[in-house]
N, C-alpha and C positions, 0 to 999 in steps of 0.2 A: 578428553579435546577441552580447548578450553573456546570460551566467543573469538568468531575472527570478524575480519573486516569484509567491505565486499569489494575490496583490489584487483584478487585472485578470481574472485566468483566474475564479476563484470568481463573480468580479459576473456574467461572461458564461453560465457556467454556470449560478446560479441564475435568474437572471431567464431561461434556454433549453430550461429545464428540461434536463439530460445532466449526468453528473460527468466530471472530469476520472479519468485512469486513473493510478495511483501505482503504478511498477512498481520491485520490489527488488530489486537490481544487486549482482553477486559479481567481476562477472570481465566482458570484453571480449566473448566472445560473446552473454550476455546483455543488455549497453548496445545490441551492434552489431544481435540481432534485434526489441527495443521498440524502436528508433529508424528501424530500416529499417522498418520497418510504419505508426509512426508518419509519415513520410515519404510513403507511398505514400496514406497518406488523407487526408496532412494535420490529423494531431490537436495539439494540443496534451499536453506531458507533464510531470512529474513521476517523476521519478527520485530513488527513497529510496534510505538509506543506513543499514542498523541498525547498532548498537556492533560487533557483530558482523563483519559485514562489512567494518568501517573497520579491524580488526584483522586481517582473514586479509587481504584487498589491499592495504593502506598506504591512506591521507588520500591522498596525494600523485599516488598512481597512478589510482586512483575520480578522481579531480577531470579529469586529466590525458583519461582516459578522456569525462569528461560535458563539454567541452571539446572531445575530436575529433568529439562526436556535433550540437554544436553546427552545428560549422563545416560536415559533411558535410549536417544536412541542413538549417540555417536557421530550424529552429522553433524558438520558447518551449520553455523547457526550464528549470523551475525544480529547485533541486536542494537537497532534504529530508531532514532527520534520520528516522530513522522510530524509536519508541520510544525516546530520552533518556531518560535515569534519572539520572540528576544538571547541577546548575546547570556544575561546571565541565563537562561534557563539551557540555553546549550551547555553551557559548562559545568551546570547543574548534576548531567546528564552524564557528561564524559566525564566527572570527577566520580561520578557513581557507578561507574563503570559499565558504559555503552561502548560499543565498536562502533558506530556508524550518528550522526547525527545530521538533521535539514536544517536550514537557517533561511523560513521563508521571508523572505522582505520583497515578495516580487508587488505587494501595493504600493510600494514605497517610488518614490523617483528614480529613475534609471542609476544614476549616482551614487545615491542614496540605500542602492540595495546593493550597490559594489563596494562601500566603506562597510556598511555591515555585516556583508557576508564575509569579505576579509578579515575581520576583527574575528569570526568566528574561527575561519580557516587558521589561521596563524596560530591557534589556542589549540584548537584538535591538531593540527599536523604534530604541535610538539608535544602532543600522548601520545600519540601514536592511532589519531581517530579520524576519518574518511569525514567528507563534508558532502552533504547533497543543498543545491542551492534552486529556486527557481528564476526562470525569466517569464514572463505571459503570464494574464491569472486566469484564474477557472472558475467557470461559475458553481452554484452550489450551496449544501450546508452540510461540514460536517465538523462533530462537538464547535470549536471556540473557530472554525472556519467561514466566515458565510458571506457570500459572494454574489449581489446579483447580477444576473444576465447583463444588464446596461450596464454593470462594471465589469463585466469580463473582457478580455484580449489574449487575440492569439501573440503567440511569440512571434515576436520580428527575427528574424534569421542574419542580416543583415547586422545586429546585437549582437550575435552571441560568441562570436573568437574574441570582442572585447572586453564581454564583461567575464569569461573562462582563464583568459589570458590576467586581467585584473586580480580577480578574486582569487584563485586559484583553488580552484571549489574539483572537487575530483567527480561528481556525476553534476546531471541538468534535468532538474524536474522540467517540461515545456511543456505550454496550450494548445492542444490541435484538434479540440472540441469535446475531449472527454470533459465529467463534470461532477463535482459529486454529490452523492443521496442517489434517490432510486429513481430521482423525478429529472432523468438529466435530458431529457426528449417531448418534444409536443405528440400526444394523443397523434397518428393520421401522418406522420411523418417516416421520412429512411432515414436512419442517423447514419452520418457518414464521417472518419474522421478526416483531419486533411494533411493525406499524404505527402501533395506536394510542400509544404510545412518543412513537416520531417524530412523529409528528403535533401532540401534543402540549408538543413541543421546540420544534417550527416557529411553533407560534402564540405563544410565551412569547420569542422570539427573530426576528420575522419580518425575513427578509431576511440571515438568519446563516447563513453555511456551515459544513453538518454534513457529519464526515464517518466512513465505515465502516470499519474496520479487522475483520482476519479475515476475509475477504468472496472467496476463492478458492471456484469452485462445482469445484472435484478432476474434471476430465474425464475420466470412464470410459476411455476408450482410452487414456489413459497409466499410467494403472492396471491393466492388460488387460496392455500392453505388460511395465511389469515384474511384473507376477504368472506371465507367461507365460517371464518368464526369467531364473525365479532371484529374484524375490522375494518376499516376504509381507504384502501390503498389503488382508487382507480385512476390509470392515466401511466402506472410504475413501470417507466423503460432502461433500458436498460443498453450499456454499451455492447453492438456483436461480435460474440466471441472470435468471426472470420476475422474481424478486423483488428482484436487485439493480435492474432497468433500469424497473422499477416507483418505487425508492428510488430511483433518481436523477432521476426526473421531480418528485421533489417540492424539498425542501430538500439531499437531501445533495448536494454539490459534486465529492468528493473521496471515489476507493474503490478501498483499499489491494490489492492484487496479489499475493503471492508463493508461497503452496506450487503453483499453477499451473506456475507456472515451473520449478519445481524438481523438477514431477514428468513434464512434457514436454521435459528435459533427460534426466532420468535413463531417462528408460520408452525416450527415443531411443537413447542410446547405451548401455544393456542389449542393448537387442531389435539391435544394429547386431556386437556382440560375440559375440552369439550368433548371427548369423546368418555373422561372417568372425572368427572364433578366432586366425588369423592376425595381422589385423593390429595393429599396435601405432604409426599413425604420429594423432597428436594430431588435424592437424590434418583428417581422414577420420571421424574419428568426433565433433568439435567441428562441422562442415562441416552435417549433417542436423540434429544438435540445436539449432541457428542458426534453420539455416528453418522446424523446426517452431515455438520460439521467436514466431517473425516469426507463422506462422499465426493462432499461440495469440492473438494481441498483437492483430489485426489484426481478429481477431473479438470479442474485449473490446474495441476502440474500436468498432466499428460497431456490435455489434448488442446490445451489454449496455450500455455507457456512451453512446452515443449522440452523442460528441463528434467523430465525423470529420469534415470540415471546416471545423472551428471554429478550428483557429488562423492 
């Protein structure tokens, strides 16, 4: 089975009241953990690559890892560029075999966001590739994406129809209170997504797939592993999973997960070295890290996204 786009995935997800997991990948163990989990529960997948991951691992290596995952699992897998920051980057990924790209011009003025997104959409559609765009700006830090709380903004529902109509984008990432990274909310606060904005956007874009970025839940068992083994992550709080599940039951068809994978890998490796300070074989500490990523992803696919059995 070749790489697929998200068109059919999102249609089924919208109609079925579930979301597709979009998991960021950086190396072989992360790809293996994600795809082994999806195979066990028969879930469709979006594997996404940031600009930073592409620079770190090399475009060709990542392509071959994803191709290997398709051969091993037989699953429908979409390869997506996460937070593409320029037409040139999106074009390079399209030319290199990606089946989906995100152009993130959300920090630009509304009219400029439209023009940049239109340019990417025109090239992508000519090559059979789908495009995700963004309205509203999420706070937080993830690779090259760095937005302060002061500079973040919720999506304005009254802009979405014009934006989608003029750009021709295939899905839209909106800002309703999620945030990039592990420090999404202040300790002691009760995180609450703005479902009123999501519902209003859905009314204005009936049947149109919505995307949530910054949706890691920051599993506390891995935060604890890090803190108990030389780390320092006090106050790391993520998005409540019940709110993500509710979003998936509405018009949200794609939910991005990255920080949770990093926490699972880092927490496991820190714990391994604390317990085995004499070990130095990468296979010995990457194997349990891969296993914990797999268990984390299975939980997300079944209990949060609801896309198990949908491949």
